[in-house]
C-alpha positions as CSV (number, residue, x, y, z in Angstrom):
1,M,-77.1,-25.7,29.9
2,D,-73.9,-24.2,28.5
3,T,-73.7,-22.0,31.6
4,I,-74.1,-25.0,33.9
5,A,-71.4,-26.9,32.0
6,S,-68.9,-24.1,32.0
7,T,-69.5,-23.6,35.8
8,S,-69.0,-27.3,36.4
9,H,-65.7,-27.2,34.5
10,R,-64.5,-24.3,36.6
11,T,-65.4,-26.0,39.8
12,G,-63.0,-28.9,39.1
13,P,-59.8,-26.9,39.5
14,V,-61.4,-25.0,42.4
15,A,-62.2,-28.3,44.2
16,E,-58.6,-29.5,43.5
17,S,-57.2,-26.3,45.0
18,I,-59.3,-26.7,48.1
19,L,-58.2,-30.3,48.4
20,V,-54.5,-29.4,48.1
21,G,-55.0,-26.6,50.6
22,V,-56.6,-29.0,53.1
23,A,-53.8,-31.5,52.6
24,A,-51.2,-28.8,53.2
25,V,-52.8,-27.7,56.4
26,I,-53.0,-31.3,57.6
27,A,-49.4,-32.0,56.6
28,F,-47.8,-28.8,57.9
29,G,-50.1,-28.1,60.8
30,V,-52.1,-31.0,62.2
31,I,-49.6,-33.9,61.9
32,P,-46.7,-32.2,63.7
33,L,-49.0,-31.3,66.6
34,A,-51.1,-34.4,66.8
35,G,-49.0,-37.2,65.2
36,S,-46.9,-39.5,67.2
37,D,-43.1,-39.7,67.0
38,Y,-43.3,-43.1,65.5
39,L,-45.6,-41.9,62.7
40,M,-43.3,-39.1,61.8
41,D,-40.0,-40.9,62.3
42,A,-40.8,-44.4,60.9
43,V,-43.5,-43.7,58.4
44,L,-43.7,-40.2,57.0
45,T,-40.1,-39.2,56.9
46,P,-39.0,-42.3,54.9
47,F,-42.1,-41.9,52.8
48,L,-41.1,-38.3,51.8
49,A,-37.5,-39.3,51.0
50,L,-38.6,-42.2,48.8
51,A,-41.3,-40.2,47.2
52,L,-38.8,-37.5,46.1
53,A,-36.5,-40.2,44.8
54,A,-39.4,-41.6,42.8
55,V,-40.2,-38.2,41.4
56,G,-36.6,-38.0,40.2
57,L,-36.6,-41.4,38.6
58,N,-40.0,-40.7,37.0
59,V,-38.5,-37.6,35.3
60,L,-35.9,-39.9,33.7
61,T,-37.9,-43.1,33.1
62,G,-41.5,-42.0,33.0
63,Y,-41.1,-38.7,31.1
64,A,-37.8,-39.0,29.2
65,G,-38.1,-42.8,28.6
66,Q,-34.6,-43.7,29.8
67,V,-34.4,-46.8,32.0
68,S,-32.3,-46.6,35.1
69,L,-31.3,-49.3,37.6
70,G,-28.8,-47.2,39.6
71,S,-31.0,-44.9,41.6
72,A,-29.5,-46.1,44.9
73,A,-26.0,-44.9,43.6
74,F,-27.2,-41.3,43.2
75,F,-29.1,-41.7,46.6
76,A,-25.7,-42.6,48.1
77,V,-23.8,-39.8,46.3
78,G,-26.2,-37.2,47.7
79,A,-25.9,-38.5,51.3
80,Y,-22.1,-38.8,51.3
81,A,-21.6,-35.5,49.4
82,A,-23.7,-33.6,51.9
83,Y,-21.8,-35.3,54.8
84,N,-18.4,-34.3,53.4
85,L,-19.5,-30.8,52.5
86,H,-20.7,-30.3,56.1
87,L,-17.6,-31.9,57.5
88,R,-15.0,-30.2,55.4
89,V,-16.7,-26.8,54.8
90,P,-18.5,-26.2,58.0
91,E,-19.2,-22.6,57.1
92,L,-21.8,-23.6,54.5
93,P,-25.4,-23.6,55.7
94,L,-27.3,-26.9,55.7
95,L,-29.6,-26.0,52.8
96,L,-26.6,-25.1,50.6
97,D,-25.0,-28.4,51.5
98,L,-28.2,-30.1,50.4
99,V,-28.3,-28.2,47.1
100,L,-24.6,-28.8,46.3
101,A,-25.0,-32.5,47.2
102,G,-27.8,-32.6,44.6
103,F,-25.5,-31.0,42.0
104,V,-22.7,-33.5,42.8
105,A,-25.3,-36.4,42.2
106,A,-26.4,-34.6,39.0
107,A,-22.8,-34.5,37.7
108,I,-22.3,-38.2,38.4
109,G,-25.7,-39.0,36.8
110,I,-24.7,-37.1,33.6
111,V,-21.4,-39.0,33.4
112,F,-23.2,-42.3,33.6
113,G,-25.9,-41.0,31.3
114,L,-23.5,-40.4,28.4
115,P,-23.9,-43.9,27.0
116,S,-27.6,-43.2,26.4
117,L,-26.6,-40.9,23.6
118,R,-25.5,-43.9,21.6
119,L,-27.7,-46.6,23.1
120,R,-31.4,-47.1,23.2
121,G,-34.0,-49.3,24.9
122,F,-32.8,-51.4,27.8
123,Y,-29.1,-50.8,27.2
124,P,-28.8,-47.5,29.1
125,A,-29.9,-49.4,32.1
126,V,-26.6,-51.3,32.0
127,S,-24.7,-48.0,32.3
128,T,-26.7,-47.0,35.4
129,L,-26.3,-50.5,36.8
130,A,-22.5,-49.9,36.5
131,A,-23.0,-46.7,38.4
132,Q,-24.7,-48.7,41.2
133,F,-21.7,-51.0,41.6
134,F,-19.0,-48.4,41.0
135,V,-20.4,-46.0,43.6
136,Q,-20.8,-48.7,46.3
137,W,-17.3,-49.9,45.6
138,A,-15.8,-46.4,45.8
139,L,-17.5,-45.6,49.1
140,T,-16.2,-48.8,50.6
141,K,-12.7,-48.6,49.0
142,F,-11.8,-45.0,49.8
143,G,-12.0,-44.1,53.4
144,W,-12.0,-40.3,52.6
145,F,-15.7,-40.4,51.8
146,S,-16.5,-41.7,55.3
147,N,-13.9,-39.7,57.2
148,D,-11.6,-42.8,57.3
149,N,-14.2,-45.0,59.0
150,P,-13.1,-48.6,58.2
151,S,-16.7,-49.7,57.7
152,G,-17.7,-46.7,55.6
153,V,-20.5,-45.8,58.2
154,I,-21.2,-42.1,58.6
155,D,-23.1,-40.3,61.4
156,A,-25.2,-37.6,59.8
157,P,-25.0,-34.2,61.6
158,A,-28.0,-32.7,63.3
159,L,-30.4,-30.7,61.1
160,S,-30.1,-27.0,61.7
161,F,-30.7,-23.9,59.6
162,A,-30.8,-20.2,60.3
163,G,-30.6,-20.7,64.0
164,Y,-33.4,-23.3,64.1
165,S,-32.7,-26.9,65.1
166,F,-34.7,-29.8,63.6
167,T,-33.6,-32.5,66.0
168,S,-37.0,-33.8,67.1
169,A,-39.2,-36.2,65.1
170,A,-41.6,-33.4,64.2
171,G,-38.7,-31.1,63.2
172,R,-37.1,-33.7,60.9
173,Y,-40.5,-34.4,59.3
174,L,-41.2,-30.7,58.7
175,F,-37.8,-30.2,57.2
176,S,-38.2,-33.1,54.9
177,L,-41.8,-32.0,54.0
178,A,-40.6,-28.5,53.1
179,V,-37.8,-29.8,50.9
180,V,-40.0,-32.3,49.1
181,T,-42.7,-29.8,48.6
182,V,-40.4,-27.2,47.0
183,A,-38.6,-29.7,44.9
184,T,-41.8,-31.2,43.6
185,I,-43.3,-27.9,42.7
186,L,-40.1,-26.9,40.8
187,T,-40.1,-30.3,39.0
188,L,-43.8,-29.8,38.0
189,R,-43.0,-26.4,36.6
190,L,-40.1,-27.9,34.6
191,L,-42.2,-30.7,33.2
192,Q,-44.9,-28.2,32.1
193,S,-42.4,-26.2,30.2
194,Q,-40.9,-26.8,26.8
195,T,-38.2,-28.9,28.5
196,G,-40.9,-31.3,29.7
197,R,-42.4,-31.5,26.3
198,N,-38.9,-32.3,24.9
199,F,-38.6,-35.1,27.4
200,I,-41.9,-36.6,26.3
201,A,-41.0,-36.2,22.6
202,V,-37.7,-38.1,23.1
203,R,-39.5,-40.8,25.0
204,D,-42.2,-41.3,22.4
205,H,-40.0,-41.2,19.3
206,E,-36.4,-40.1,19.1
207,I,-36.2,-39.8,15.4
208,A,-39.4,-37.8,15.1
209,A,-38.2,-35.6,18.0
210,K,-34.9,-34.9,16.2
211,V,-36.8,-34.0,13.0
212,I,-38.9,-31.4,14.7
213,G,-35.8,-29.8,16.3
214,V,-35.6,-31.3,19.8
215,P,-31.9,-31.4,20.8
216,L,-31.4,-35.0,21.7
217,L,-28.0,-34.6,23.4
218,Q,-29.0,-31.8,25.7
219,T,-32.5,-33.3,26.5
220,K,-31.2,-36.7,27.5
221,L,-28.3,-35.3,29.6
222,L,-30.7,-32.8,31.2
223,A,-33.1,-35.6,32.1
224,F,-30.2,-37.6,33.7
225,G,-29.0,-34.5,35.5
226,V,-32.5,-33.4,36.9
227,S,-33.3,-37.0,37.9
228,S,-30.0,-37.5,39.7
229,F,-30.2,-34.1,41.4
230,L,-33.6,-35.0,42.9
231,I,-32.5,-38.5,43.9
232,G,-29.4,-37.0,45.5
233,V,-31.4,-34.6,47.5
234,A,-33.7,-37.5,48.6
235,G,-30.5,-39.3,49.7
236,V,-29.6,-36.4,51.9
237,L,-33.1,-36.6,53.6
238,W,-32.8,-40.4,53.9
239,A,-29.4,-40.0,55.7
240,F,-29.8,-36.8,57.6
241,A,-33.5,-36.8,58.5
242,Y,-34.5,-40.5,58.6
243,L,-31.6,-43.0,59.4
244,R,-29.0,-40.5,60.7
245,T,-26.5,-43.3,60.5
246,V,-25.9,-44.8,57.1
247,E,-23.4,-47.2,55.4
248,P,-22.7,-48.0,51.8
249,A,-24.5,-51.4,52.0
250,G,-27.7,-49.5,52.7
251,F,-27.6,-48.2,49.1
252,N,-27.5,-51.5,47.4
253,L,-29.3,-52.8,44.3
254,D,-32.4,-53.7,46.4
255,R,-32.8,-49.9,47.1
256,S,-32.6,-49.2,43.4
257,F,-35.3,-51.7,42.6
258,Q,-37.5,-50.4,45.5
259,I,-37.5,-46.9,43.9
260,L,-38.2,-48.5,40.5
261,F,-41.1,-50.4,41.9
262,I,-42.5,-47.2,43.4
263,I,-42.9,-45.5,40.0
264,I,-44.2,-48.7,38.4
265,I,-46.8,-49.3,41.1
266,G,-47.7,-45.6,41.3
267,G,-47.7,-44.9,37.6
268,L,-45.2,-43.8,35.1
269,A,-45.1,-40.2,33.9
270,S,-47.0,-39.1,37.0
271,L,-45.7,-37.1,40.0
272,R,-48.8,-38.0,41.9
273,G,-48.1,-41.6,41.1
274,A,-44.7,-41.3,42.7
275,F,-46.3,-40.3,46.0
276,L,-49.0,-43.0,45.8
277,G,-46.4,-45.7,45.0
278,A,-44.1,-44.5,47.9
279,A,-47.1,-44.7,50.2
280,F,-47.8,-48.2,49.1
281,I,-44.2,-49.3,49.5
282,V,-43.8,-47.8,52.9
283,V,-47.1,-48.4,54.5
284,F,-48.1,-51.8,53.2
285,P,-45.1,-53.7,54.5
286,L,-45.7,-52.2,58.0
287,M,-49.3,-53.4,57.8
288,L,-48.2,-56.9,56.8
289,S,-45.6,-56.9,59.6
290,R,-48.2,-56.0,62.2
291,L,-50.7,-58.5,60.8
292,G,-48.1,-61.3,60.5
293,A,-46.9,-60.8,64.0
294,A,-50.4,-60.8,65.4
295,L,-51.5,-63.9,63.5
296,L,-48.3,-66.0,63.2
297,G,-45.9,-64.5,65.7
298,G,-46.1,-67.5,68.0
299,V,-45.7,-70.0,65.2
300,F,-42.8,-68.7,63.0
301,D,-39.7,-66.7,63.9
302,S,-39.0,-63.1,62.6
303,G,-36.9,-64.4,59.6
304,V,-39.7,-66.5,58.2
305,L,-42.2,-63.7,58.8
306,E,-40.0,-61.2,56.9
307,M,-39.5,-63.6,54.0
308,S,-43.3,-64.2,53.9
309,Q,-43.9,-60.5,53.7
310,R,-41.6,-60.2,50.7
311,I,-43.3,-63.1,49.0
312,V,-46.8,-61.5,49.6
313,I,-45.6,-58.1,48.5
314,G,-44.0,-59.5,45.3
315,A,-47.1,-61.5,44.4
316,L,-49.4,-58.5,45.0
317,I,-47.2,-56.3,42.8
318,I,-47.3,-58.8,40.0
319,A,-51.0,-59.3,40.3
320,F,-51.6,-55.5,40.4
321,L,-49.5,-54.8,37.4
322,I,-51.3,-57.5,35.4
323,T,-54.7,-56.1,36.2
324,E,-53.7,-52.4,36.1
325,P,-50.5,-51.7,34.2
326,R,-50.9,-47.9,34.5
327,G,-50.6,-48.1,38.3
328,L,-52.4,-46.6,41.2
329,I,-52.8,-43.3,39.5
330,A,-55.1,-44.9,37.0
331,L,-57.3,-46.2,39.9
332,W,-57.3,-42.7,41.4
333,D,-58.4,-41.1,38.1
334,R,-61.1,-43.7,37.7
335,F,-62.3,-43.0,41.2
336,R,-62.4,-39.2,40.5
337,A,-64.3,-39.9,37.2
338,A,-66.9,-42.0,39.1
339,I,-67.3,-39.3,41.7
340,G,-67.8,-36.7,38.9
341,R,-70.5,-38.8,37.3
342,R,-72.3,-39.2,40.6
343,T,-72.3,-35.5,41.3
344,G,-73.3,-34.7,37.7
345,R,-70.0,-32.9,37.0
346,P,-68.5,-33.4,33.5
347,R,-65.5,-35.6,33.5
348,Q,-62.2,-33.7,33.7
349,D,-59.3,-34.4,31.4
350,I,-56.9,-36.8,33.1
351,S,-53.6,-35.2,34.0
352,Y,-50.7,-37.4,34.7
353,N,-48.9,-34.8,36.8
């Protein structure tokens, strides 16, 4: 019996590795060849950008316990920083522009994260909310950021790197997928290190964390920096790979709440939850739009249908959070546990990564 049990425990990680491998083959091989341009352009590319932004916000809010309402500000900083780096230093390769734009967003995030050193609870959210309004105002007020375009609109350059051009729908999708995959793996490694444990200690109890030697100052600022870096990189993907033409109004407070809803719906302190929540936020409105147009398109105009979709989505989010506060990741873990019981496999420890 002990031998059977130990074998079953070993098959869990093996099965997960196989599942991840199959998903990678489908994502990198099957979808670019068989998927339509609409699927890659209008569904998967924005999904990847929002998922990476949600991973960044989850580092700050889910793991480090710091509430943020200004994610769209760092989204915008990343997009406009990469645009200006490409415009004013054309010798830099695209990937370096992307990384440097992430560092610019991280620097802005650290600046607006400084009040969290003195404030606790909901109050740091006020600081990040100030970042939201300040960044949007600066991008509109100072024409230098948009190359003196009066409206603040920028046209993102074509994606190209090392002689390869990613101008097609499949190319932009693969570029986004590669960036998100690498960034997520590096984030996972960080969260599994002592730094990640420090984040969780600060989230759970600041005083106890300080007593056991966790450096509060460095830990909080690092959480803001890492979170803003990832969100800034996501902003580059949003501007360069998805929209390709962006304006400051596109990075408003609604976008910040959208990213916040993604991690709440998917599950706090879970990287998998960030992807599940992003899938829900991207795919579900499209399904509602198609269903509403098919059933009520001849009765109501597009404005009424759009408002109805928002009401339905809001009501479903509230109902879902009441019934399952831990988000979609809790449903997924429950499903895995049920499958394990059916196959006679011992239940695996739930991991929120």
